[in-house]
N, C-alpha and C positions, 0 to 999 in steps of 0.2 A: 771668633770661634768660641771662645770660651763664654762670652756674654750667651751666645745661642744656646750652648749646654748647661749653663746655670738658667736661664729662662723655662727650656724645656724641663730642668729637673723641679723648678719652681712650681710649675704648672702641673706635673705629676702629683706632686706632694699636695698642692691645692685640691685636686681631683681627688685622692685618697682620703683626705681631712674632709671634703664634702660629704663622701659617700659614707664614711663614719658616722658624721653629725647627723645626716638624713635618716640614717637606719636608727640612730639613737631616739632622734626627735619622734620618730613612727612609734617605736615603742612606747614612748612618753606618752604620747597621745592615745595611744590603744589602752594603756592603765587609765589614764584621765577617764577616757569614755566608760569605763566599767560602771562609774560613779554618776552619769548623767542618764536621766531617763529617755528625755526627748530625743527620737532620732535623727530631724533635723539638725539638732543643736550637735549631736555627735559626728554626723557629716560633716558640717562646716569646719570642722576643726583641721580638716586635712588639707583643703585648696591652696590656702596660703603658703603653707608648708612646703608642699608639692611644687608650687612655682616658684617660691625662693630658691629651692635647691636645685630645681630643674635649670633656673637661670645659672647658677652658679656652675652647674656641672657643664652646661654647653659654654661657658665663658672659658673655663678650665681645659675644657678639650679643643675647644677653637686656638685659644693659646699655643697649645701643644702642637696642634696641626700647623698654625701659621708658622711656629718657628723650625717646624720641620720641612716645610717647602720650601719657606722663603730666607735662606741661610743669610 
């Protein structure tokens, strides 16, 4: 029971940290894009960031759901 609670707590903390760094990196990319002239280069800064943080978010949410459903 304690290990389940610790796993849920760790996954919730991981979700919060992922959301924090995702927001921080989007702000950083927006600042960086102000100095780039080419629109294709500006647009290409986003996909890998969104893909990586989307993967992390799905992982931590899935870990939470898994620990809530399967005690």
